[in-house]
N, C-alpha and C positions, 0 to 999 in steps of 0.2 A: 503493500500501499503505500502511496505515496503521502509523505508525511510535509506540511506544509516549512520552508524557510528553516531550513536545519544546516544552510551554508555558513561558515564562519563569517561573523558582522564586520562590517565595510566601515572604513573612515573616510571622513569628508573633509576636505580643505577650501576653502572659497579666500580667495587673498586679492586685497583691492578691487573690491567688484563697485563698477557702476553702472547705473541704468539710468537714462534721460527719453524722454520723449519731446522731441524738437529742441525747445529752449529750456524746460523744464526738468528739472534735477529730482528724480525717485530716490536713489541710492547714490552714497557716495564714498569711496574708498572704504567699502566693507571688508572685512576679514575677521574668519573665524574656523578655529579647527574644533572639528566635533568628533570623540573619540567613537570606536566603533563600539556598536550595540548604545550609544550613549542616547537618551532622550533629551533634547533641547526644544524648549520653549521659546518663539519668537513673541515678545508681548509690545502691546503699544496701541494708542490710539488710532483712529481711522484716518488715513494719510500718511501714515510715518513711515512705510516702507515693508512692511513687513509680508503680506500678500504679493507683493511684486518680487522679494528676494525668494519665497518658497517658488513662485513660479520661474523663475530665472535659474532656480536648482534643476526643476522639472524641465525646463527646453523651453517652456511657451513663452519666454518674455528674453530677447537678445540682449546681452549688456554690451554697453559702449565701451567697457574697460575691464580688465582684473582678468581672474582665471578662476575656472572652478574643479577641483580633483575629485576623482570617486574613487578608494580603493587603488588608488595611486596613477589613474586613468584622466587624463586632461577629457572634459565632458562639455568644457567651456562652448562648443560649435555643435557638438552631436544634438542630432534632433532628438523630439522625447522619446521614443521609440527605442533609441541605442543608451539609453541612459541607465538603464538596470535600477529603474526609480517607479514606485506607485503613487498616486496621487487620490486623497479622499476628498470631494469638494465639500462645500458647507450645503449644499444642496441635496448630496448624497448621489444625485445624476441618475437614479432607478428609472427601467422601463417599464411603463405602467401595465405594459402587456406580457411582461416576460419572468417567468416564475424566479425564486428564490436560488434554485440549483444551478436553473440555466443562467442566471446572472453573475452568480459565482463563478461557472464555470465557461463564462462568454470568453475571456481572453484566451485560455486554453483551448476554445474551438478554432480561434482565430489564428495562432501559433499552429495548428493543425495535430493537436494530440488526437490519438486513439480516444473514441469514445466511453469504453471501459476505464481507462486510466482518469478520464477528467472524472467519471464518476466516482473512483477512488479518491480523488482530491477532494472533492467536494463534499463528500461523506466525513473525511478527516477534519475538513473544516467547520463543518455544521457542528460537528462534536465541539471542537476547539472555542467554537463562539456561542455555543449552548442554543443553538438551534435547532437542534434534533426534533424531528417530524414536522417541519416548518416548509420543508423543501421545494413542494407543489404549491405553496401559497403566494400570489400576487401582494405587492406593496401595499395597495390598499389593502390588505387585510391582515398587515404588520402595526404593531407599535412604533411611534418613534425611535426610542431605542432599540428595537429589533431593525428598524429600516437601514439605521446605523450601521449596524454590526452586520447588516448584507453589504454594503459599499466597501467595509474594511476588510471581510471575506473577499469580495471583487479583486480589490486590490494585493492582497495576501498570495493570490490562488496562484499568481504568474511568481512568486520566490522573488519578491525585487528584493535588493541589496538594501535599498534607503525608500521608507514608508513617508509619505509626506501629506499632510493632515492640515485642512485650511478650515479652522475652525465649524469641526464637524458637528460640535453639540450645541451650536449657537440655536436650533430650531426647537432643541428640547425645553419642556418645562423644567422648573428650577428641581422639582424631588428626584421627576427623571434622571437630570444632567448629573447630578452628584453621585449617584449608586453607578453611571455608563463612567463617568470620572476615573473609578476606583477598577473598574473592570479592565477598562483602556488600560492604564498601568499595569495591572497583571498580566496579561495578554503579551503589552510588550515586554515586559521582564522576561516571561517563559519561553518569547521567541526568540530576544536578543537581538532584535534588528534595529536597526541605526534609524532613529526617528526624528523629525521634526517637526514642530506642532503650532501653529498660529492660532493666536487669538489676542483677545483683548479683555479677557477677565484674569485681573491678578490672582485669584482664589483660582483659578483653574490651573494657572501656569504653576502654581507653589504646590499644589498637590501633585502636579503629573510627572515635572521637568526634574532631572539632574542638574541642570543649570539651565538659567535665563536670559535671553538675551532681549534686553529692552533697547527699542530702535527709538530715536527721537531724530526728526525730520529727514530721514533718510541715511542715517548717522547711527552707529553703536554709542550707546549712554551707557551703557555698562552690562559685563558678562558675570556671573557667576552663581553658585548653589542659591536656592530660594533663601536660607537662614542668613546667607551672608547679604544678600542684596536688603532682605528686611532691616536686618541688622544696623548695618553700614553701607546705605547706600551714597553715592557717588558725587550727585547735585540735589538740589532742589527739585528739578524735573523726574529723577527717578523716584525721590523719598515722597513727591505727593503722587504720583501713580500707585505707591504703593501703598496708600492708603493716609499718607501725611499730611492731610488736607488743611489741617490749623497751622497757621503761620503768624509768629507776635514778633516784636522787634526785642533785641536784646544789646548791651551795649557791643557785643562781638559782630555783630550785624543782624541775622535772622535766627530764630529758632523754630522747626516744622515738631509736630507731633500727632499721634492719633488720636482719637477720641479715647478709646480704653486706655491710653499712657498718661492721661493728664489726671490728677487727684485733688479732690476738694479737701484743704487741709484744716483740722480741728484750730482752736483758739490756742495759739502758742506753739503751734508744733511747727520743727524745721524739714528740710528737705535737702538731700546734697542736688540740687537744681534751681534754677531758674523760678521766682516765685513773683507773680500777680496778682494785684489787688482789681477787685472787678464786682461783677452784680451777674446775679441770674437774669435773664431776659425770658426766658422758658422755659421748660422742663415736661417732655413728655413720655409716655412708657412706648418702649419700644421691644418688650415682650424679655423677660428676664433681667431687664435693665431699666435704667431711667437715663433718657439721656438730655442734657441741659446746655443751653445755648449761653454762654458766659461773655457778658459783654465785658471788655478789655480797653478803654478808650475808645477811639473810635471802631475797634473791631470787636467781630465775634466770633468765637471758638465752641466747637462742640466738645463735649465732656461726658464720658459713661460714669454715673454715679449710682450707688446701692439703692437709694430710695428718693423720693422727690423733693426738690427744692423748691423752695416757695418764691416765688419772682418777684421780682423788685429785692432782694434779701442781697446784703452785701456777701461777700465770698472771697478766699485767698485761694487762687490756682498756683499750684507747683507743680515741676516736669521734672521727674527722675532725670539725673544727668545720665542715665544710662537706655534713657527713652528719647532724650531729646538731640536734633539730627541739628546740626548749627552750620550755617553757610556766612559765607561773609555776603553782606548786601553788594548787589551789583547795579 
């Protein structure tokens, strides 16, 4: 029986990659080395270049400069079908008239595989993706999570060296998405396939990735393991995108922090970190906690608190030094 994706994992190297559409710069001097079997998340807001980078790796976008190497082979100018990569699109792109089994085996049929061999590979993938018994169903008869697994199965069937994922969970509701994230991570680890995943969801990137690449206006803003980026963002842009949306002025410049990192201090309480005098603008229940808007001068910041604060009351807000991200004002 043909088991999917049992080849050695493939390294990927991107060196000085640039993409321009006319005079518009989309990517500029992007460099990244991906270890064999590593899961990389490309993270950033719309327009930062993450999908363009993914499509350049896939061969759907031609770079204006730079080089892409996969497994030691230069694939910069190779057509998509010669790159040994498979892509799962945001829309899944499932054919409505084609069954699950035929969809997963489609790429193998195009490659001229014998029917019995295709059936064996499809059966193995149905088991791997927990889709047993669903081979005869059409996409309309599947849940969103099942459709996503079918799209991944179609990509894995051709035994690619690199798996490319373009926001494949953006169409799932929050409850389903949470479970599918963990399923995808377990599958990727089991197969050991080199994976590049595009997302604008920081929680998704944190859960899935070995390393996160934060993109800003077509350039790499920071690369590192999730915990490193969370604790030590390299710039206000990275800190803000990773949830440190509160900003206040300190003598050194600016301090950024997350709502869960601020503390309302008791009378006389001291803290190792900056302290601000303010008042409660409003306070609302956010499920398991209260979230207060604290007015400090002309600014308002959000802070999670264990119980409701009275609107208009004076408070002292402390930011523990280990949670405050300080940057020089520019």
